[in-house]
PADREN-649205 format. One line per 5 residues: number of its first residue (from 1); their letters; for each residue x, y, z of C-alpha. Coordinates in Angstrom, 2 decimals. Layout:
! PADREN-649205
NUM> a> X,Y,Z | ... $
This chain:
! PADREN-649205
1> mdntq> -0.69,-0.33,22.20 | 0.39,0.11,25.81 | -2.27,-0.85,28.37 | -2.20,2.65,29.87 | -3.35,4.09,26.56 $
6> krvgv> -6.79,4.05,24.98 | -7.64,1.02,22.94 | -7.98,1.74,19.23 | -10.67,-0.02,17.28 | -11.04,-0.59,13.57 $
11> iggvr> -14.68,0.17,12.83 | -14.57,-0.74,9.15 | -13.31,0.27,5.76 | -14.28,0.64,2.12 | -12.53,0.79,-1.22 $
16> ipfcr> -13.39,1.13,-4.85 | -12.47,-1.73,-7.19 | -8.82,-1.46,-8.15 | -8.27,-1.32,-11.90 | -5.56,-1.32,-14.50 $
21> sntay> -3.85,1.90,-15.47 | -5.49,3.88,-18.27 | -8.85,2.13,-17.99 | -11.95,2.99,-15.93 | -10.39,5.67,-13.71 $
26> advgn> -8.07,7.26,-16.25 | -9.76,10.67,-15.97 | -10.71,10.55,-12.27 | -7.42,11.20,-10.51 | -6.52,10.95,-6.84 $
31> fgmsv> -8.93,13.63,-5.72 | -11.97,12.01,-7.30 | -11.10,8.56,-5.98 | -10.39,9.91,-2.49 | -13.74,11.72,-2.39 $
36> kvlgs> -15.50,8.53,-3.44 | -14.06,6.37,-0.65 | -14.42,9.05,2.03 | -17.99,9.73,0.97 | -18.71,6.01,1.04 $
41> lverf> -17.38,5.74,4.61 | -19.57,8.69,5.60 | -22.60,6.95,4.12 | -21.84,3.58,5.66 | -21.29,4.83,9.20 $
46> glhgv> -23.64,7.80,9.29 | -20.96,10.48,9.56 | -22.72,13.31,7.70 | -21.72,16.59,9.35 | -19.57,14.79,11.94 $
51> elgev> -16.27,16.37,12.94 | -13.49,13.80,13.19 | -10.16,14.39,14.88 | -8.11,13.78,11.73 | -8.26,12.36,8.24 $
56> amgav> -4.89,11.07,7.02 | -4.83,10.20,3.33 | -1.90,9.65,1.05 | -0.76,9.44,-2.56 | 2.58,8.49,-4.04 $
61> lkhss> 2.02,9.84,-7.55 | 0.38,13.24,-7.29 | 0.56,16.63,-8.92 | 2.20,19.59,-7.23 | -1.19,21.31,-7.28 $
66> dwnia> -2.55,18.52,-5.07 | -1.01,20.20,-2.05 | -3.23,18.45,0.51 | -5.54,15.87,-1.08 | -6.81,14.72,2.31 $
71> reavl> -8.09,18.14,3.32 | -9.61,18.87,-0.09 | -11.33,15.48,-0.17 | -12.71,16.03,3.34 | -14.39,19.22,2.14 $
76> ssgla> -16.25,17.20,-0.51 | -16.95,14.10,1.59 | -19.90,15.02,3.76 | -17.82,15.21,6.93 | -17.92,18.44,8.90 $
81> pttpg> -15.69,21.01,7.17 | -14.00,21.51,10.55 | -12.36,18.08,10.17 | -8.60,18.50,9.55 | -6.74,16.49,6.93 $
86> ittar> -3.11,15.58,6.30 | -1.56,14.04,3.18 | 1.38,11.66,3.52 | 3.54,9.33,1.43 | 5.71,6.32,2.19 $
91> acgts> 5.37,4.45,-1.09 | 3.46,1.16,-0.72 | 3.13,1.54,3.06 | 1.43,4.93,2.91 | -2.08,4.12,4.12 $
96> ldnai> -0.89,1.59,6.71 | 1.33,4.41,7.99 | -1.77,6.59,8.07 | -3.56,3.96,10.15 | -0.62,4.10,12.57 $
101> iiank> -0.81,7.91,12.69 | -4.54,7.88,13.46 | -4.22,5.00,15.94 | -1.42,6.70,17.84 | -3.40,9.93,18.14 $
106> iaagq> -6.41,8.03,19.45 | -4.29,5.97,21.85 | -2.67,9.14,23.21 | -6.05,10.75,23.78 | -5.44,13.53,21.27 $
111> ieagi> -8.46,12.55,19.14 | -11.37,10.13,19.49 | -11.79,9.03,15.88 | -10.22,9.43,12.46 | -9.93,8.03,8.97 $
116> aggsd> -6.82,6.56,7.37 | -6.54,5.88,3.67 | -4.86,6.54,0.39 | -5.26,6.66,-3.37 | -2.98,6.36,-6.33 $
121> ttsdv> -3.26,6.71,-10.07 | -0.76,5.58,-12.65 | -3.01,6.99,-15.37 | -2.93,10.67,-14.37 | 0.75,10.95,-13.50 $
126> pivfs> 2.60,14.24,-13.01 | 4.55,15.08,-16.18 | 7.03,17.88,-15.59 | 9.41,20.05,-17.55 | 12.95,18.86,-18.04 $
131> prlrk> 15.39,20.31,-15.46 | 17.01,22.53,-18.09 | 13.70,23.96,-19.31 | 12.55,24.53,-15.73 | 15.72,26.50,-14.98 $
136> rllai> 15.29,28.47,-18.19 | 11.70,29.43,-17.32 | 12.82,30.54,-13.85 | 15.59,32.61,-15.43 | 13.05,34.27,-17.76 $
141> nrakg> 10.86,35.06,-14.78 | 13.78,36.65,-12.91 | 14.87,38.78,-15.86 | 13.76,42.44,-15.67 | 13.46,43.85,-19.18 $
146> wqdkl> 12.22,42.23,-22.37 | 15.74,42.10,-23.79 | 17.01,40.18,-20.76 | 13.99,37.89,-20.93 | 14.65,37.19,-24.62 $
151> aaatr> 18.29,36.45,-23.90 | 17.35,34.07,-21.07 | 14.88,32.32,-23.36 | 17.24,31.81,-26.30 | 20.75,31.47,-24.83 $
156> gfslr> 21.99,27.91,-25.44 | 18.48,26.65,-26.21 | 18.08,23.07,-27.44 | 14.93,21.25,-28.59 | 15.87,18.48,-26.15 $
161> elrps> 14.77,20.79,-23.35 | 11.17,20.40,-24.53 | 11.23,16.69,-23.72 | 9.05,16.17,-20.58 | 10.07,14.13,-17.55 $
166> fpgva> 7.88,11.29,-16.29 | 7.84,9.88,-12.73 | 10.75,7.53,-12.22 | 10.30,3.90,-11.26 | 13.94,3.34,-10.36 $
171> eprtg> 15.50,3.67,-6.94 | 17.51,6.93,-7.00 | 20.41,5.31,-5.11 | 20.81,2.30,-7.39 | 19.12,3.18,-10.68 $
176> msmge> 17.33,-0.18,-10.53 | 13.57,-0.68,-10.55 | 11.78,-2.50,-7.75 | 11.30,-5.46,-10.08 | 15.01,-5.61,-10.86 $
181> hcekm> 15.80,-5.53,-7.16 | 13.29,-8.31,-6.54 | 14.88,-10.41,-9.29 | 18.13,-10.21,-7.33 | 16.29,-11.29,-4.19 $
186> akewh> 14.69,-14.23,-5.99 | 18.09,-15.43,-7.17 | 19.67,-14.95,-3.73 | 16.93,-16.95,-2.00 | 16.55,-19.50,-4.83 $
191> isrea> 12.87,-18.78,-5.41 | 11.65,-20.74,-8.43 | 9.46,-19.45,-11.21 | 6.98,-22.24,-10.51 | 6.63,-21.25,-6.85 $
196> qdrla> 5.99,-17.64,-7.84 | 3.38,-18.59,-10.42 | 1.70,-20.90,-7.90 | 1.38,-18.09,-5.38 | -0.07,-15.79,-8.05 $
201> leshr> -2.56,-18.43,-9.15 | -3.71,-18.97,-5.56 | -4.17,-15.21,-5.10 | -6.59,-15.08,-8.04 | -8.46,-18.16,-6.92 $
206> klaaa> -8.84,-16.92,-3.35 | -10.01,-13.45,-4.45 | -12.56,-14.90,-6.85 | -13.90,-17.22,-4.15 | -14.17,-14.33,-1.67 $
211> ydagf> -16.16,-12.26,-4.16 | -18.44,-15.21,-4.88 | -18.98,-15.75,-1.15 | -20.03,-12.10,-0.70 | -17.09,-11.17,1.52 $
216> fddlv> -16.55,-7.88,-0.31 | -20.19,-6.86,-0.56 | -19.77,-4.14,2.09 | -16.07,-3.48,1.49 | -15.98,-2.74,-2.23 $
221> vpfrg> -18.09,0.15,-3.52 | -18.99,-0.01,-7.26 | -17.42,2.85,-9.19 | -17.29,3.84,-12.85 | -19.03,0.64,-13.92 $
226> lkrdg> -16.69,-1.65,-11.99 | -17.92,-4.02,-9.30 | -14.81,-6.20,-9.05 | -11.11,-5.57,-9.37 | -9.90,-5.22,-12.93 $
231> flrpd> -6.86,-7.44,-12.33 | -8.84,-10.48,-11.21 | -8.36,-13.44,-13.56 | -10.30,-16.39,-12.11 | -9.67,-18.39,-15.29 $
236> tsmek> -5.89,-18.13,-15.20 | -3.80,-21.28,-14.87 | -0.25,-22.42,-14.29 | 0.02,-23.02,-18.04 | -1.04,-19.46,-18.87 $
241> laalk> 1.29,-18.00,-16.24 | 4.19,-20.16,-17.43 | 3.79,-18.81,-20.97 | 4.63,-15.24,-19.89 | 8.11,-13.89,-20.53 $
246> pafdr> 10.36,-12.44,-17.82 | 9.61,-8.77,-17.24 | 12.74,-7.49,-15.50 | 15.59,-9.83,-16.46 | 15.22,-10.49,-20.17 $
251> isgfg> 18.91,-11.03,-20.89 | 20.42,-13.61,-18.55 | 17.94,-16.36,-19.35 | 17.28,-16.84,-15.64 | 14.63,-14.18,-15.05 $
256> tltag> 11.61,-15.42,-13.07 | 9.48,-12.32,-12.44 | 6.73,-11.83,-15.02 | 3.64,-9.72,-15.53 | 1.68,-12.61,-14.03 $
261> nstgl> 3.55,-12.91,-10.73 | 4.15,-9.18,-10.26 | 1.62,-6.44,-9.55 | 0.58,-4.28,-12.48 | 0.23,-0.51,-12.72 $
266> sdgaa> -2.98,0.28,-10.84 | -5.53,2.97,-10.01 | -7.67,2.91,-6.87 | -8.39,4.17,-3.37 | -9.27,2.79,0.07 $
271> avlla> -10.04,4.18,3.54 | -10.72,2.83,7.03 | -12.40,4.34,10.10 | -10.64,4.00,13.47 | -11.96,5.12,16.84 $
276> seawa> -11.76,4.83,20.60 | -14.05,2.36,22.33 | -16.08,5.15,23.92 | -16.58,7.05,20.65 | -17.74,3.90,18.86 $
281> aargl> -20.12,2.97,21.68 | -21.62,6.45,21.80 | -22.47,6.22,18.08 | -23.69,2.62,18.27 | -20.86,1.35,16.08 $
286> kvqaw> -19.26,-2.07,16.51 | -15.51,-2.56,16.67 | -14.32,-5.18,14.19 | -10.80,-5.51,15.60 | -8.29,-3.72,17.83 $
291> vrdae> -4.92,-2.30,16.86 | -2.36,-4.07,19.03 | 0.89,-2.60,17.77 | 2.84,-1.45,14.71 | 6.45,-1.26,13.60 $
296> vaavd> 8.42,0.32,10.76 | 11.92,-0.75,9.71 | 14.45,-0.17,6.94 | 17.29,-2.13,5.34 | 20.56,-1.05,3.74 $
301> fvhge> 19.66,-2.08,0.20 | 22.30,0.23,-1.28 | 25.01,-2.01,0.17 | 23.53,-5.39,-0.61 | 20.44,-6.11,1.46 $
306> gllma> 17.28,-7.02,-0.41 | 15.24,-3.92,-1.19 | 11.95,-5.48,-0.06 | 13.20,-7.35,3.02 | 12.52,-4.72,5.69 $
311> ptvav> 9.36,-6.45,6.98 | 11.56,-9.39,8.00 | 13.16,-7.00,10.46 | 10.05,-5.12,11.59 | 7.90,-8.13,12.41 $
316> prmld> 10.21,-9.83,14.96 | 10.70,-6.53,16.79 | 6.94,-6.28,17.15 | 6.60,-9.91,18.21 | 9.27,-9.57,20.89 $
321> rhgls> 7.50,-6.60,22.50 | 4.48,-8.79,23.15 | 6.06,-12.18,23.74 | 4.51,-13.57,20.56 | 5.85,-16.06,18.06 $
326> lrdfd> 5.30,-16.03,14.32 | 2.90,-18.95,14.70 | 0.58,-17.04,17.07 | -1.63,-15.65,14.30 | -4.85,-16.75,12.68 $
331> fyeih> -4.30,-14.65,9.55 | -1.23,-13.33,7.73 | -1.76,-10.46,5.32 | 1.54,-10.10,3.45 | 1.32,-7.58,0.62 $
336> eafaa> 2.08,-9.25,-2.71 | 4.12,-6.62,-4.50 | 5.75,-9.59,-6.18 | 5.21,-13.27,-5.51 | 8.98,-13.60,-5.13 $
341> qvlct> 9.08,-10.94,-2.41 | 6.49,-12.82,-0.32 | 8.39,-16.07,-0.74 | 11.73,-14.43,0.11 | 10.21,-13.04,3.32 $
346> lrawe> 8.86,-16.43,4.38 | 12.11,-18.18,3.55 | 14.13,-15.61,5.53 | 12.02,-16.21,8.64 | 12.66,-19.94,8.25 $
351> speyc> 16.43,-19.50,7.77 | 18.62,-20.12,10.85 | 21.49,-18.22,9.22 | 19.45,-15.14,8.34 | 17.68,-15.02,11.68 $
356> knrlg> 21.00,-15.32,13.54 | 23.20,-13.08,11.39 | 20.69,-10.39,10.44 | 18.09,-10.52,13.19 | 20.35,-11.59,16.06 $
361> rdapl> 18.12,-14.48,17.06 | 19.18,-17.86,18.42 | 16.54,-19.67,16.40 | 14.56,-18.99,13.23 | 11.12,-17.45,13.52 $
366> gaidp> 9.82,-20.50,11.69 | 7.25,-21.27,9.03 | 3.65,-20.11,8.87 | 0.61,-22.14,7.89 | 0.07,-21.37,4.17 $
371> arlnv> -3.67,-21.88,4.65 | -3.69,-18.71,6.77 | -1.79,-16.55,4.26 | -3.77,-13.93,2.29 | -6.89,-16.08,2.62 $
376> ngssl> -9.00,-13.82,0.38 | -6.27,-13.04,-2.14 | -3.98,-10.06,-2.18 | -2.25,-7.55,-4.43 | -1.36,-9.90,-7.30 $
381> avghp> -5.06,-10.41,-7.97 | -6.50,-7.23,-6.45 | -4.03,-4.72,-7.89 | -1.74,-2.32,-6.08 | -2.46,1.42,-6.18 $
386> faatg> 0.54,2.20,-3.99 | -0.98,4.40,-1.29 | -4.28,2.47,-1.15 | -2.96,-0.99,-0.34 | -2.47,-0.55,3.41 $
391> ariva> -6.02,0.61,4.07 | -7.34,-2.19,1.87 | -5.50,-4.76,3.96 | -6.54,-3.25,7.32 | -10.21,-3.31,6.28 $
396> tlakl> -9.92,-6.88,4.96 | -8.17,-8.24,8.04 | -10.49,-6.47,10.48 | -13.50,-8.05,8.79 | -11.85,-11.49,8.81 $
401> leqkg> -11.30,-11.19,12.57 | -14.87,-10.00,13.09 | -16.21,-12.97,11.17 | -14.06,-15.39,13.16 | -15.12,-13.74,16.41 $
406> sgrgl> -11.63,-13.87,17.90 | -8.02,-14.15,16.94 | -5.00,-12.23,15.80 | -3.75,-11.02,12.42 | -0.38,-9.84,11.10 $
411> isict> 0.01,-7.21,8.36 | 3.31,-6.87,6.49 | 3.97,-4.38,3.69 | 7.28,-3.79,1.91 | 7.96,-0.40,0.33 $
416> aggmg> 10.25,1.33,-2.10 | 13.31,2.83,-0.46 | 14.02,-0.38,1.44 | 11.39,0.05,4.16 | 8.67,-2.08,5.71 $
421> vtmil> 5.48,-1.21,7.60 | 3.79,-3.81,9.83 | 0.86,-4.03,12.23 | -0.94,-6.48,14.52 | -4.74,-6.53,14.75 $
426> er> -6.61,-8.68,17.23 | -10.10,-9.42,18.47 $
């Protein structure tokens, strides 16, 4: 943030354990999960009856009746009912975007404190009528008399119209899924299956160690009988991961993305409290870390760029504004949508050709210390409820910086639609 603006502090965050689709949270839905995390923040920071400037929550998969989940969840959270709420969506970057929205409002002096978060369910997905049946129902509604309504209902009717439509996982512009796009990236950047499995294995090991060390004791709120993330497999191994078959390229014989090195369909929610220094001090709350800056970028994936490569563009823009290099960070939180996507990003920053031709730089950004990457595990082991991941990462990184007592952390999240959302936290 600019020095003439208010500093924005991360006070802390909470989440529920992330779990596999159609398991513990199958009947909870986005509203129930959002209420749980907001209510848990209220409890943790003593916010009962407190009016905040804004609550920005998000969900990627939601029903049309969920017109404003954030506002509805606020009314059941314990916050003052005069607290406004806004619901957003930018795929996997949703709740990091919400942190940017809240931070910018605080920095500009529009509000003093707010909550950013998100939830997603792949269990309770919106199932809608087929386009033809929807048009037929609208035509019946428009018809005046019963004869016209009968005609509208029966004219050209086919049983195929009764087939429901499920949410699509393919990019509308290409017809390819995110995994299929990432397979192309892995081949372009020569990312091996072994390297992907190794990254996935390390994610599980790091997450298990963090749980055992008590790191998540105040970050993860037990819910529906879960105390840890349902994806965590501390007993996995390279041999077990190597036995899995390719998930997105089953034909060529060269597919490398599997269920083990890709995130699975997830349910979960997370939220984080941000505030000005004065607001936090007045309530006796400590600031874990400060929001330094943020950046969003997009790539032209329709015409050949890697769908998940936008963070490679966003991060150097942010670094240049502050005279920082890629090595000037104590922690790197790079969302693990796929192990291959993380490895492609790192390899691009190390590539002189990519940095010159795509980023317009005279030299590559360079390599990062792998010991500083996702030190407590990330999405491959935690799970990835799309709109919840950003808030999870902000809360995790802020606590890491608080524990260290100083330092700087980089957040990088790729999203569907060829976009990337990034942020710098520091202490």
